[in-house]
VOTOR-837629 format. One line per 8 residues: number of its first residue (from 0); their letters; for each residue x, y, z of N, C-alpha, C, CB. Coordinates in nm, 4 decimals. Glycine has a CB too. Example, Ala and Ser with C-alpha at 12.3 -4.5 7.8 and 13.67 -1.06 7.14 Angstrom:
<pts>
0) as) 1.3190:-0.5690:0.7800:1.2300:-0.4500:0.7800:1.3200:-0.3300:0.7800:1.1308:-0.4473:0.9046; 1.2850:-0.2250:0.7080:1.3670:-0.1060:0.7140:1.2900:0.0030:0.7870:1.4084:-0.0598:0.5725
</pts>
This chain:
<pts>
0) xxxxxxxx) 1.6020:-0.8276:0.5147:1.4727:-0.7899:0.5470:1.3785:-0.9116:0.5118:1.4349:-0.6584:0.4720; 1.4146:-0.9870:0.4086:1.3248:-1.0912:0.3787:1.3484:-1.2038:0.4871:1.3464:-1.1421:0.2298; 1.2367:-1.2404:0.5392:1.2509:-1.3588:0.6492:1.1750:-1.4774:0.5790:1.1756:-1.3192:0.8118; 1.2240:-1.5920:0.6171:1.1685:-1.7159:0.5673:1.0226:-1.7205:0.6106:1.2486:-1.8401:0.6193; 0.9345:-1.7433:0.5217:0.7887:-1.7590:0.5503:0.7677:-1.8943:0.5900:0.6984:-1.7251:0.4319; 0.6541:-1.9139:0.6741:0.6159:-2.0398:0.7135:0.5461:-2.1153:0.6120:0.5400:-2.0319:0.8252; 0.5131:-2.2511:0.6293:0.4503:-2.3214:0.5109:0.3178:-2.2551:0.4735:0.4252:-2.4750:0.5424; 0.2484:-2.2173:0.5631:0.1005:-2.1732:0.5390:0.1126:-2.0443:0.4561:0.0132:-2.1449:0.6842
8) xxxxxxxx) 0.2091:-1.9576:0.4985:0.2303:-1.8276:0.4225:0.2619:-1.8559:0.2821:0.3443:-1.7417:0.4826; 0.3630:-1.9485:0.2603:0.4064:-1.9761:0.1213:0.2987:-2.0367:0.0382:0.5249:-2.0672:0.1200; 0.2173:-2.1286:0.1060:0.1058:-2.1874:0.0302:-0.0016:-2.0852:-0.0077:0.0425:-2.2990:0.1107; -0.0255:-2.0106:0.0913:-0.1258:-1.8953:0.0684:-0.0848:-1.8065:-0.0475:-0.1388:-1.8046:0.1976; 0.0374:-1.7525:-0.0437:0.0906:-1.6754:-0.1502:0.0734:-1.7440:-0.2890:0.2351:-1.6481:-0.1222; 0.1133:-1.8736:-0.2864:0.1043:-1.9530:-0.4248:-0.0287:-1.9693:-0.4600:0.1681:-2.0948:-0.4237; -0.1243:-1.9972:-0.3652:-0.2617:-2.0184:-0.4035:-0.3290:-1.8903:-0.4530:-0.3381:-2.0752:-0.2876; -0.3044:-1.7885:-0.3853:-0.3551:-1.6484:-0.4226:-0.3197:-1.6195:-0.5611:-0.2962:-1.5359:-0.3315
16) xxxxxxxx) -0.1877:-1.6373:-0.5924:-0.1379:-1.6114:-0.7408:-0.2035:-1.7084:-0.8336:0.0238:-1.6280:-0.7567; -0.2043:-1.8363:-0.7948:-0.2542:-1.9444:-0.8927:-0.4028:-1.9223:-0.9179:-0.2306:-2.0951:-0.8347; -0.4786:-1.8837:-0.8174:-0.6247:-1.8756:-0.8354:-0.6633:-1.7500:-0.9014:-0.6969:-1.8870:-0.7049; -0.5783:-1.6495:-0.9070:-0.5927:-1.5283:-0.9726:-0.5476:-1.5196:-1.1131:-0.5294:-1.4351:-0.9013; -0.5119:-1.6340:-1.1625:-0.4516:-1.6360:-1.2998:-0.5557:-1.6707:-1.4095:-0.3346:-1.7401:-1.3052; -0.5184:-1.6468:-1.5272:-0.5976:-1.6813:-1.6401:-0.6198:-1.8330:-1.6569:-0.5342:-1.6256:-1.7609; -0.5118:-1.9088:-1.6226:-0.5217:-2.0584:-1.6231:-0.6317:-2.1044:-1.5269:-0.3839:-2.1244:-1.5821; -0.6370:-2.0406:-1.4026:-0.7301:-2.0916:-1.3204:-0.8812:-2.0621:-1.3692:-0.7017:-2.0376:-1.1864
24) xxxxxxxx) -0.8924:-1.9528:-1.4344:-1.0302:-1.9261:-1.4772:-1.0690:-2.0154:-1.5952:-1.0470:-1.7776:-1.5154; -0.9651:-2.0441:-1.6855:-0.9899:-2.1546:-1.7896:-1.0266:-2.2821:-1.7324:-0.8699:-2.1789:-1.8746; -0.9478:-2.3314:-1.6275:-0.9681:-2.4614:-1.5743:-1.1170:-2.4512:-1.5079:-0.8456:-2.5025:-1.4659; -1.1578:-2.3517:-1.4420:-1.2945:-2.3448:-1.3885:-1.3965:-2.3494:-1.4985:-1.3140:-2.2189:-1.3064; -1.3777:-2.2703:-1.5961:-1.4674:-2.2642:-1.7037:-1.4767:-2.3969:-1.7776:-1.4276:-2.1562:-1.7946; -1.3641:-2.4709:-1.7978:-1.3739:-2.6028:-1.8616:-1.4400:-2.7038:-1.7634:-1.2306:-2.6533:-1.9059; -1.4173:-2.6959:-1.6435:-1.4871:-2.7831:-1.5427:-1.6490:-2.7667:-1.5590:-1.4379:-2.7398:-1.3877; -1.6941:-2.6450:-1.5707:-1.8343:-2.6176:-1.5777:-1.8859:-2.6814:-1.7179:-1.8609:-2.4551:-1.5664
32) xxxxxxxx) -1.8139:-2.6544:-1.8206:-1.8433:-2.7093:-1.9497:-1.8592:-2.8544:-1.9561:-1.7444:-2.6729:-2.0393; -1.7537:-2.9092:-1.9045:-1.7452:-3.0705:-1.9044:-1.8624:-3.1158:-1.8170:-1.5948:-3.1332:-1.8391; -1.8908:-3.0502:-1.7066:-2.0040:-3.0921:-1.6181:-2.1340:-3.0769:-1.7037:-2.0110:-3.0007:-1.4796; -2.1467:-2.9723:-1.7722:-2.2773:-2.9516:-1.8488:-2.2887:-3.0497:-1.9620:-2.2878:-2.8056:-1.9071; -2.1829:-3.0737:-2.0279:-2.1849:-3.1628:-2.1339:-2.2120:-3.3078:-2.0868:-2.0575:-3.1524:-2.2072; -2.1623:-3.3363:-1.9691:-2.1883:-3.4749:-1.9111:-2.3228:-3.4949:-1.8558:-2.0923:-3.5056:-1.8025; -2.4098:-3.3899:-1.8628:-2.5497:-3.3983:-1.8087:-2.6316:-3.5162:-1.8779:-2.6254:-3.2570:-1.8328; -2.6345:-3.5190:-2.0042:-2.6967:-3.6219:-2.0675:-2.6561:-3.7605:-2.0493:-2.6921:-3.5971:-2.1879
40) xxxxxxxx) -2.5202:-3.7700:-2.0251:-2.4731:-3.9122:-1.9919:-2.5177:-3.9547:-1.8694:-2.3290:-3.9277:-1.9908; -2.5322:-3.8568:-1.7642:-2.5805:-3.9074:-1.6312:-2.7229:-3.8786:-1.6179:-2.5048:-3.8450:-1.5128; -2.8017:-3.8578:-1.7210:-2.9443:-3.8315:-1.7205:-2.9827:-3.7181:-1.6284:-3.0183:-3.9543:-1.6816; -2.8882:-3.6226:-1.6155:-2.9108:-3.5048:-1.5321:-2.9670:-3.5472:-1.3940:-3.0087:-3.4059:-1.6036; -2.9188:-3.6544:-1.3363:-2.9398:-3.7128:-1.2095:-2.9135:-3.6111:-1.0944:-2.8515:-3.8345:-1.1963; -2.9697:-3.6447:-0.9844:-2.9371:-3.5756:-0.8566:-2.7945:-3.5815:-0.8295:-3.0110:-3.6343:-0.7400; -2.7280:-3.6911:-0.8442:-2.5848:-3.7159:-0.8142:-2.5036:-3.6242:-0.9078:-2.5448:-3.8720:-0.8348; -2.5430:-3.6137:-1.0291:-2.4796:-3.5237:-1.1151:-2.4789:-3.3798:-1.0805:-2.5342:-3.5374:-1.2354
48) xxxxxxxx) -2.5977:-3.3407:-1.0266:-2.6083:-3.1945:-0.9837:-2.5381:-3.1830:-0.8576:-2.7568:-3.1431:-0.9669; -2.5386:-3.2852:-0.7714:-2.4713:-3.2729:-0.6456:-2.3274:-3.2538:-0.6555:-2.4962:-3.3856:-0.5660; -2.2624:-3.3240:-0.7633:-2.1200:-3.3107:-0.7844:-2.0825:-3.1665:-0.8033:-2.0756:-3.3922:-0.9030; -2.1517:-3.0806:-0.8951:-2.1021:-2.9525:-0.9117:-2.1446:-2.8608:-0.7905:-2.1503:-2.8983:-1.0450; -2.2672:-2.8840:-0.7291:-2.2940:-2.8110:-0.6159:-2.1890:-2.8261:-0.4994:-2.4256:-2.8488:-0.5723; -2.1519:-2.9485:-0.4749:-2.0588:-2.9657:-0.3712:-1.9257:-2.9121:-0.4023:-2.0486:-3.1016:-0.3379; -1.8850:-2.9464:-0.5231:-1.7471:-2.8920:-0.5660:-1.7419:-2.7304:-0.5591:-1.7141:-2.9416:-0.7224; -1.8466:-2.6621:-0.6127:-1.8332:-2.5172:-0.5980:-1.8631:-2.4686:-0.4652:-1.9175:-2.4483:-0.6906
56) xxxxxxxx) -1.9375:-2.5258:-0.3809:-1.9445:-2.4916:-0.2433:-1.8114:-2.4952:-0.1697:-2.0380:-2.5799:-0.1784; -1.7496:-2.6134:-0.1858:-1.6087:-2.6314:-0.1248:-1.5144:-2.5293:-0.1680:-1.5478:-2.7658:-0.1605; -1.5046:-2.5131:-0.2987:-1.4111:-2.4071:-0.3539:-1.4441:-2.2767:-0.3042:-1.4128:-2.4010:-0.5036; -1.5680:-2.2309:-0.3134:-1.6082:-2.1006:-0.2632:-1.5756:-2.0809:-0.1080:-1.7607:-2.0831:-0.2892; -1.6080:-2.1872:-0.0309:-1.5654:-2.1820:0.1180:-1.4239:-2.1510:0.1289:-1.5911:-2.3159:0.1932; -1.3495:-2.2262:0.0662:-1.1999:-2.2115:0.0899:-1.1556:-2.0888:0.0271:-1.1165:-2.3303:0.0342; -1.2021:-2.0324:-0.0868:-1.1496:-1.9080:-0.1500:-1.1915:-1.7896:-0.0535:-1.2107:-1.8874:-0.3045; -1.3006:-1.7964:0.0194:-1.3352:-1.6873:0.1077:-1.2208:-1.6547:0.2014:-1.4594:-1.7208:0.1865
64) xxxxxxxx) -1.1599:-1.7618:0.2596:-1.0649:-1.7428:0.3559:-0.9276:-1.7115:0.2903:-1.0603:-1.8623:0.4438; -0.9049:-1.7559:0.1775:-0.7804:-1.7277:0.0936:-0.7932:-1.5765:0.0561:-0.7704:-1.8268:-0.0455; -0.9000:-1.5310:0.0078:-0.9202:-1.3979:-0.0435:-0.9108:-1.3038:0.0968:-1.0737:-1.3869:-0.1301; -0.9687:-1.3362:0.1991:-0.9572:-1.2528:0.3166:-0.8056:-1.2567:0.3723:-1.0624:-1.3033:0.4272; -0.7350:-1.3453:0.3698:-0.6085:-1.3464:0.4007:-0.5128:-1.2657:0.3164:-0.5743:-1.4699:0.4038; -0.5374:-1.2759:0.1803:-0.4734:-1.1837:0.0958:-0.5092:-1.0399:0.1124:-0.4974:-1.2206:-0.0341; -0.6345:-1.0129:0.1257:-0.6790:-0.8650:0.1574:-0.6123:-0.8234:0.2942:-0.8505:-0.8513:0.1697; -0.6152:-0.8952:0.3954:-0.5584:-0.8539:0.5274:-0.4115:-0.8208:0.4947:-0.5721:-0.9721:0.6443
72) xxxxxxxx) -0.3379:-0.9002:0.4350:-0.2001:-0.8696:0.4098:-0.1841:-0.7464:0.3353:-0.1352:-0.9762:0.3397; -0.2537:-0.7339:0.2288:-0.2476:-0.6131:0.1292:-0.2749:-0.4911:0.2115:-0.3580:-0.6234:0.0046; -0.3873:-0.4961:0.2899:-0.4300:-0.3805:0.3733:-0.3237:-0.3437:0.4690:-0.5584:-0.4103:0.4499; -0.2748:-0.4420:0.5341:-0.1598:-0.4172:0.6376:-0.0420:-0.3485:0.5764:-0.1079:-0.5523:0.7006; -0.0009:-0.4020:0.4504:0.1116:-0.3379:0.3903:0.0842:-0.1974:0.3363:0.1613:-0.4224:0.2831; -0.0379:-0.1675:0.2857:-0.0776:-0.0338:0.2531:-0.0834:0.0584:0.3712:-0.2066:-0.0363:0.1877; -0.1310:0.0201:0.4773:-0.1342:0.0910:0.5939:0.0037:0.1357:0.6382:-0.1985:0.0127:0.6940; 0.0960:0.0396:0.6377:0.2309:0.0635:0.6841:0.3045:0.1686:0.5832:0.3102:-0.0789:0.6926
80) xxxxxxxx) 0.2683:0.1481:0.4593:0.3388:0.2465:0.3651:0.2750:0.3801:0.3817:0.3305:0.2019:0.2111; 0.1495:0.3907:0.4040:0.0938:0.5260:0.4351:0.1377:0.5841:0.5671:-0.0552:0.5207:0.4348; 0.1479:0.4974:0.6676:0.2107:0.5498:0.7991:0.3575:0.6060:0.7690:0.2193:0.4257:0.9142; 0.4324:0.5348:0.7057:0.5632:0.5758:0.6642:0.5592:0.7071:0.6046:0.6221:0.4816:0.5717; 0.4829:0.7312:0.5078:0.4699:0.8604:0.4414:0.4184:0.9647:0.5359:0.3787:0.8504:0.3218; 0.3258:0.9364:0.6204:0.2768:1.0381:0.7099:0.3868:1.0751:0.8085:0.1503:0.9903:0.7833; 0.4475:0.9732:0.8704:0.5489:0.9943:0.9701:0.6730:1.0707:0.9194:0.5899:0.8629:1.0243; 0.6987:1.0471:0.7904:0.8283:1.1116:0.7305:0.8120:1.2388:0.6875:0.8825:1.0412:0.6176
88) xxxxxxxx) 0.6863:1.2914:0.6592:0.6619:1.4238:0.5987:0.6380:1.5324:0.7195:0.5293:1.4148:0.4960; 0.7187:1.6360:0.7078:0.7140:1.7370:0.8080:0.5866:1.7932:0.8317:0.7990:1.8377:0.7787; 0.5076:1.8135:0.7257:0.3870:1.8978:0.7210:0.2604:1.8160:0.7586:0.3706:1.9600:0.5783; 0.2746:1.6793:0.7881:0.1638:1.6025:0.8016:0.1377:1.5894:0.9509:0.1808:1.4714:0.7317; 0.0179:1.5403:0.9867:-0.0284:1.5152:1.1236:0.0066:1.3736:1.1674:-0.1801:1.5378:1.1344; 0.0843:1.3421:1.2621:0.1087:1.1997:1.3018:-0.0080:1.1357:1.3636:0.2221:1.1892:1.3969; -0.1117:1.2289:1.3856:-0.2384:1.1661:1.4398:-0.3045:1.0733:1.3302:-0.3440:1.2823:1.4855; -0.2670:1.0848:1.2111:-0.3170:1.0026:1.1055:-0.2686:0.8580:1.1013:-0.2845:1.0652:0.9824
96) xxxxxxxx) -0.1543:0.8436:1.1661:-0.1022:0.7088:1.1739:-0.2037:0.6173:1.2581:0.0443:0.7119:1.2404; -0.2331:0.5061:1.2022:-0.3054:0.4062:1.2634:-0.4627:0.4450:1.2853:-0.2348:0.3755:1.3941; -0.5084:0.5136:1.1883:-0.6448:0.5696:1.1853:-0.7444:0.4412:1.1929:-0.6687:0.6631:1.0451; -0.7060:0.3370:1.1312:-0.7846:0.2101:1.1349:-0.8295:0.1617:1.2730:-0.7038:0.1019:1.0734; -0.7593:0.2147:1.3774:-0.8042:0.1817:1.5251:-0.9073:0.2646:1.5821:-0.6917:0.1918:1.6197; -0.9427:0.3699:1.5022:-1.0509:0.4590:1.5627:-1.1798:0.4059:1.5457:-1.0525:0.5945:1.5057; -1.2823:0.4590:1.6305:-1.4169:0.4124:1.6115:-1.4865:0.4734:1.4839:-1.4970:0.4453:1.7364; -1.5915:0.4301:1.4412:-1.6598:0.4757:1.3322:-1.7031:0.6241:1.3525:-1.7748:0.3858:1.3068
104) xxxxxxxx) -1.7380:0.6626:1.4781:-1.7845:0.8006:1.5090:-1.6555:0.8924:1.4887:-1.8480:0.8117:1.6661; -1.5472:0.8538:1.5338:-1.4176:0.9335:1.5270:-1.3782:0.9429:1.3737:-1.2946:0.8595:1.6172; -1.3936:0.8370:1.3007:-1.3631:0.8468:1.1595:-1.4621:0.9426:1.0876:-1.3670:0.7063:1.0956; -1.5937:0.9405:1.1266:-1.6866:1.0315:1.0591:-1.6498:1.1714:1.1033:-1.8377:0.9980:1.0921; -1.6017:1.2025:1.2126:-1.5667:1.3403:1.2552:-1.4495:1.3859:1.1720:-1.5322:1.3478:1.4093; -1.3464:1.2932:1.1434:-1.2410:1.3325:1.0566:-1.2816:1.3514:0.9219:-1.1379:1.2415:1.0594; -1.3761:1.2716:0.8700:-1.4361:1.2991:0.7370:-1.4978:1.4259:0.7228:-1.5328:1.2032:0.7035; -1.5703:1.4788:0.8187:-1.6241:1.6089:0.8224:-1.5194:1.7147:0.8225:-1.7091:1.6233:0.9371
112) xxxxxxxx) -1.4066:1.7015:0.8894:-1.2951:1.7935:0.8922:-1.2362:1.8070:0.7562:-1.1905:1.7490:0.9901; -1.2178:1.6856:0.6942:-1.1572:1.6965:0.5628:-1.2546:1.7598:0.4534:-1.1116:1.5552:0.5188; -1.3854:1.7385:0.4815:-1.4770:1.8042:0.3918:-1.4564:1.9489:0.3978:-1.6183:1.7707:0.4228; -1.4505:2.0022:0.5239:-1.4057:2.1438:0.5491:-1.2819:2.1848:0.4744:-1.3796:2.1643:0.6951; -1.1823:2.1044:0.4897:-1.0357:2.1339:0.4299:-1.0642:2.1415:0.2724:-0.9126:2.0020:0.4698; -1.1498:2.0550:0.2271:-1.1704:2.0530:0.0852:-1.2329:2.1866:0.0342:-1.2593:1.9342:0.0490; -1.3325:2.2478:0.1247:-1.3860:2.3682:0.0880:-1.2813:2.4823:0.0965:-1.5033:2.3947:0.1715; -1.1888:2.4790:0.1931:-1.0793:2.5775:0.1900:-0.9858:2.5549:0.0646:-0.9952:2.5673:0.3240
120) xxxxxxxx) -0.9667:2.4380:0.0283:-0.8792:2.4127:-0.0826:-0.9406:2.4705:-0.2137:-0.8530:2.2606:-0.0950; -1.0815:2.4703:-0.2206:-1.1399:2.5283:-0.3465:-1.1251:2.6764:-0.3576:-1.2859:2.4957:-0.3565; -1.0905:2.7515:-0.2486:-1.0541:2.8888:-0.2454:-0.9153:2.9179:-0.2911:-1.0713:2.9387:-0.1139; -0.8369:2.8236:-0.3139:-0.7007:2.8387:-0.3490:-0.6798:2.8092:-0.4943:-0.6158:2.7523:-0.2651; -0.5900:2.8808:-0.5613:-0.5637:2.8569:-0.6953:-0.4578:2.7523:-0.7210:-0.5279:2.9785:-0.7562; -0.3652:2.7287:-0.6035:-0.2540:2.6416:-0.6163:-0.3001:2.4946:-0.5681:-0.1305:2.6992:-0.5310; -0.2904:2.4059:-0.6578:-0.3453:2.2745:-0.6224:-0.2389:2.2019:-0.5343:-0.3815:2.1889:-0.7546; -0.1232:2.2483:-0.5174:-0.0369:2.1832:-0.4238:-0.0360:2.2255:-0.2799:0.0893:2.1953:-0.4700
128) xxxxxxxx) -0.1227:2.3224:-0.2486:-0.1472:2.3636:-0.1126:-0.2028:2.2440:-0.0421:-0.2428:2.4857:-0.1039; -0.1488:2.2237:0.0807:-0.2145:2.1085:0.1614:-0.2440:2.1700:0.3053:-0.1104:1.9686:0.1728; -0.3090:2.0966:0.3857:-0.3365:2.1447:0.5257:-0.3209:2.0253:0.6260:-0.4862:2.2079:0.5362; -0.2586:2.0542:0.7255:-0.2422:1.9558:0.8293:-0.3708:1.9539:0.9142:-0.1159:1.9868:0.9162; -0.4098:1.8407:0.9769:-0.5274:1.8371:1.0571:-0.5112:1.9320:1.1806:-0.5562:1.6915:1.1005; -0.3763:1.9482:1.2256:-0.3511:2.0239:1.3450:-0.3712:2.1861:1.3196:-0.2018:1.9895:1.3938; -0.3552:2.2214:1.1911:-0.3420:2.3623:1.1656:-0.4062:2.4103:1.0400:-0.2038:2.3973:1.1626; -0.5086:2.3611:1.0042:-0.5708:2.3750:0.8706:-0.6117:2.5312:0.8531:-0.7042:2.2730:0.8575
136) xxxxxxxx) -0.6816:2.5803:0.9447:-0.7276:2.7224:0.9314:-0.6030:2.8089:0.9346:-0.8304:2.7652:1.0484; -0.5241:2.7863:1.0234:-0.4053:2.8707:1.0368:-0.3159:2.8760:0.9181:-0.3274:2.8267:1.1488; -0.2918:2.7468:0.8603:-0.2192:2.7234:0.7369:-0.2886:2.8084:0.6177:-0.2178:2.5640:0.7049; -0.4167:2.7950:0.6215:-0.4886:2.8589:0.5103:-0.4706:3.0082:0.5145:-0.6376:2.8242:0.5140; -0.4974:3.0582:0.6333:-0.4792:3.2024:0.6519:-0.3347:3.2455:0.6250:-0.5197:3.2425:0.7938; -0.2397:3.1786:0.6564:-0.0993:3.2034:0.6498:-0.0664:3.2063:0.4955:-0.0152:3.0909:0.7318; -0.1160:3.1053:0.4270:-0.0818:3.0882:0.2846:-0.1571:3.2054:0.2077:-0.1266:2.9373:0.2295; -0.2773:3.2437:0.2477:-0.3451:3.3441:0.1715:-0.2849:3.4771:0.1901:-0.4861:3.3487:0.2058
144) xxxxxxxx) -0.2322:3.4977:0.3189:-0.1815:3.6218:0.3457:-0.0351:3.6344:0.2745:-0.1784:3.6417:0.5016; 0.0356:3.5193:0.2677:0.1569:3.5166:0.1940:0.1426:3.5474:0.0433:0.2180:3.3858:0.2121; 0.0386:3.4837:-0.0042:-0.0055:3.4911:-0.1536:-0.0326:3.6324:-0.1795:-0.1379:3.4020:-0.1894; -0.1196:3.6980:-0.0897:-0.1558:3.8379:-0.1149:-0.0279:3.9327:-0.1052:-0.2673:3.8830:-0.0102; 0.0545:3.9049:-0.0041:0.1880:3.9825:-0.0019:0.2639:3.9655:-0.1240:0.2778:3.9397:0.1129; 0.2885:3.8481:-0.1840:0.3508:3.8255:-0.3114:0.2865:3.9030:-0.4147:0.3497:3.6856:-0.3477; 0.1545:3.8976:-0.4233:0.0791:3.9658:-0.5167:0.0970:4.1111:-0.5224:-0.0504:3.9383:-0.4957; 0.0892:4.1636:-0.3939:0.0965:4.3117:-0.3658:0.2507:4.3548:-0.4062:0.0592:4.3456:-0.1967
152) xxxxxxxx) 0.3499:4.2677:-0.3739:0.4827:4.3027:-0.3977:0.5081:4.2988:-0.5497:0.5761:4.2107:-0.3209; 0.4467:4.2133:-0.6226:0.4649:4.2137:-0.7685:0.3879:4.3282:-0.8416:0.4196:4.0788:-0.8242; 0.2903:4.3702:-0.7653:0.2198:4.4932:-0.8158:0.3044:4.6219:-0.7987:0.0838:4.5113:-0.7401; 0.3683:4.6195:-0.6730:0.4659:4.7348:-0.6456:0.5617:4.7386:-0.7407:0.5340:4.7290:-0.5164; 0.6277:4.6144:-0.7770:0.7348:4.6162:-0.8758:0.6955:4.6638:-1.0143:0.7910:4.4825:-0.8871; 0.5756:4.6330:-1.0509:0.5267:4.6742:-1.1778:0.5022:4.8216:-1.1823:0.4043:4.6012:-1.2113; 0.4498:4.8806:-1.0660:0.4303:5.0239:-1.0494:0.5619:5.0998:-1.0524:0.3579:5.0519:-0.9198; 0.6705:5.0299:-0.9864:0.8049:5.1037:-0.9790:0.8602:5.1145:-1.1259:0.9151:5.0222:-0.8801
160) xxx) 0.8434:5.0120:-1.2019:0.9046:4.9972:-1.3417:0.8264:5.0973:-1.4336:0.8922:4.8382:-1.4004; 0.6933:5.1221:-1.4008:0.6234:5.2184:-1.5007:0.6424:5.3626:-1.4569:0.4649:5.1883:-1.5118; 0.6974:5.3844:-1.3372:0.7171:5.5239:-1.2992:0.8313:5.5943:-1.3559:0.7282:5.5334:-1.1623
</pts>
């Protein structure tokens, strides 16, 4: 399954790991301290200020792309993992696969639906109850009916034993 990564991918992974480390933070902090301490040596000149401004601008510019690449990769991996969970579970709706391709309006409509499902869930005492997007109301009614039948059956059993 592991495929050889191209040079940019390897560099990107290394740079993401390196820049997110404690050592990178210490180096950045040390650079700022050295720059600040060197101020009197350079009489706080415009060149002295330009050095830190240019350096931080370049680093920030490059880091934006590095962070975005890392987030895109993480996001894609998370989507694929969630898609696998959705596709592999019998009770879930396969409509949920690739939701990221829907419009904002369609996502808002789904959010409203799940707000309704959450209201239904509040009526249930079992936290493990779930609802598919395709059959939430039917599932809810079925589960409540089955729970009532179980409850009635247990009441009948208690009545039979006391008779």
